[in-house]
C-alpha positions in Angstrom: 0.0 0.0 0.0 2.9 2.4 0.8 4.3 1.8 -2.6 1.0 2.8 -4.3 0.7 5.9 -2.1 4.2 7.0 -3.0 3.7 6.5 -6.7 0.4 8.4 -6.5 2.0 11.3 -4.7 4.8 11.4 -7.3 2.3 11.4 -10.1 0.4 14.2 -8.6 3.6 16.3 -8.3 4.4 15.7 -11.9 0.9 16.7 -13.1 1.1 19.9 -11.0 4.4 20.9 -12.5 3.2 20.2 -16.0 0.1 22.4 -15.4 2.2 25.3 -14.1 4.5 25.1 -17.2 1.4 25.2 -19.5 0.0 28.2 -17.6 3.3 30.1 -17.9 3.5 29.4 -21.6 0.0 30.8 -22.1 0.8 33.9 -20.1 3.6 34.8 -22.6 2.5 37.3 -25.1 1.5 35.6 -28.3 2.1 37.4 -31.6 -0.9 39.4 -32.9 -2.5 38.0 -36.1 -3.7 40.6 -38.5 -7.3 39.6 -39.1 -9.0 41.1 -42.2 -12.7 41.4 -42.5 -14.3 38.9 -44.9 -16.0 40.3 -47.9 -19.7 39.9 -47.8 -20.9 36.8 -49.6 -22.9 37.4 -52.8 -26.5 36.4 -52.6 -26.9 33.4 -54.8 -30.5 32.5 -55.7 -31.7 29.1 -54.5 -32.8 26.4 -56.9 -36.5 27.1 -56.3 -36.0 30.9 -56.9 -34.2 30.1 -60.2 -37.0 27.6 -61.2 -39.7 30.2 -60.5 -37.7 32.9 -62.4 -37.5 30.6 -65.5 -41.2 30.1 -65.6 -42.3 33.7 -65.3 -42.3 34.3 -69.0 -44.3 32.5 -71.7 -42.5 30.4 -74.2 -43.4 30.4 -77.9 -42.4 26.7 -78.5 -45.1 24.1 -78.1 -44.5 21.5 -75.4 -45.0 17.9 -76.4 -45.7 15.3 -73.9 -45.1 11.6 -74.2 -48.2 9.4 -74.4 -49.3 8.2 -70.9 -48.1 4.7 -70.0 -50.7 2.1 -69.0 -50.8 1.9 -65.2 -52.1 -1.6 -64.8 -51.3 -4.9 -66.5 -54.2 -6.1 -68.7 -56.5 -8.7 -67.2 -56.3 -10.9 -70.2 -53.9 -11.5 -73.1 -56.3 -13.5 -75.3 -54.1 -16.6 -75.4 -54.7 -20.2 -74.7 -52.0 -21.0 -72.1 -51.2 -22.5 -68.7 -48.3 -21.5 -66.6 -46.9 -23.7 -63.7 -44.5 -22.3 -61.1 -42.8 -23.9 -58.1 -43.7 -22.0 -54.9 -41.6 -24.3 -52.6 -40.7 -28.0 -52.4 -44.2 -29.0 -51.4 -46.5 -26.5 -53.4 -46.9 -25.5 -57.0 -48.8 -22.5 -58.4 -50.5 -22.6 -61.7 -52.5 -20.0 -63.7 -54.2 -20.2 -67.0 -56.2 -18.3 -69.7 -58.5 -19.6 -72.3 -59.6 -17.5 -75.3 -63.3 -16.8 -75.8 -62.9 -18.2 -79.3 -61.7 -21.5 -77.9 -64.7 -21.7 -75.4 -67.2 -20.9 -78.2 -65.6 -23.6 -80.3 -65.9 -26.2 -77.5 -69.6 -25.2 -76.9 -70.3 -25.7 -80.6 -68.5 -29.1 -80.7 -69.8 -30.6 -77.4 -73.3 -29.1 -77.4 -75.1 -29.8 -74.2 -72.2 -31.9 -72.8 -70.2 -28.7 -72.5 -72.5 -27.5 -69.7 -72.5 -30.8 -67.8 -68.7 -31.2 -68.0 -66.6 -30.6 -64.9 -63.6 -28.3 -65.1 -60.6 -30.2 -63.7 -56.9 -29.6 -63.4 -55.0 -32.9 -64.0 -51.6 -33.2 -62.3 -49.1 -35.9 -63.4 -46.3 -37.2 -61.3 -43.4 -37.5 -63.8 -40.6 -38.0 -61.3 -37.6 -39.7 -63.0 -39.7 -40.2 -66.2 -39.4 -38.8 -69.7 -43.0 -38.0 -70.1 -44.8 -39.0 -73.4 -48.4 -38.2 -72.3 -49.3 -41.6 -70.9 -46.3 -43.0 -68.8 -46.7 -40.9 -65.6 -46.0 -42.6 -62.2 -49.5 -41.5 -61.1 -51.9 -38.6 -61.6 -54.7 -36.9 -59.8 -57.5 -34.4 -60.7 -58.4 -31.2 -58.9 -62.0 -30.1 -59.6 -62.1 -26.3 -60.0 -65.0 -23.9 -60.4 -65.8 -22.1 -63.7 -64.5 -18.7 -62.4 -61.1 -19.8 -61.2 -58.0 -18.9 -63.3 -55.3 -19.9 -60.9 -54.7 -22.7 -58.3 -52.2 -23.8 -55.7 -51.3 -27.6 -56.0 -50.1 -29.7 -53.0 -47.5 -32.2 -54.3 -47.5 -34.5 -51.3 -44.0 -33.6 -50.3 -40.6 -32.5 -51.6 -39.1 -34.4 -54.5 -42.4 -35.3 -56.2 
C-alpha cells in the first residue's frame, strides 16, 4: 500500500508541475495576427427561386408530352396457355387463360355436354420419367370452379 501511495504522490507532483508550465506558456505574449474582415458573400438565388424565375415568361415553343403509359397490366392477353410455377418444395402454383374463341368452339363441338362437363386440373407425377403423355407414375385431378383462373397444388411432399 505504501508503494501505491508514494507513486500516486509522485504522479500528482508531476501533473502539478506540467500544469504550471502550461499556464506560464499561455501567459507569454502571443504574436498578434492581423485579421482582415471577410468580404460579404454574394447572394446566390436558390434552386427554387431560379426555377420560378425561369417560368415567369411564356415560351413560344409548343411543349409535347409523351403518351401516358398504362398503369395496370391487362387482365387478359387472349391466349390459350397455362403456366406452372414452383412455390416451394411442397407446393406449385398454376394460372391459365382460355380465349373466348376456344370456349365458343368447345360449346359448338360438345353441345349440351359442355354445360355438364366438370372443369378439372390434372396433375401428373413424372418424377424420373421422360413423359410422353401416358407414362406418368401417377396422376390426380383437382376439380375447380368455372370462375377460377389460378390454383395452388399440393405435391404430397418434396421431391415429387
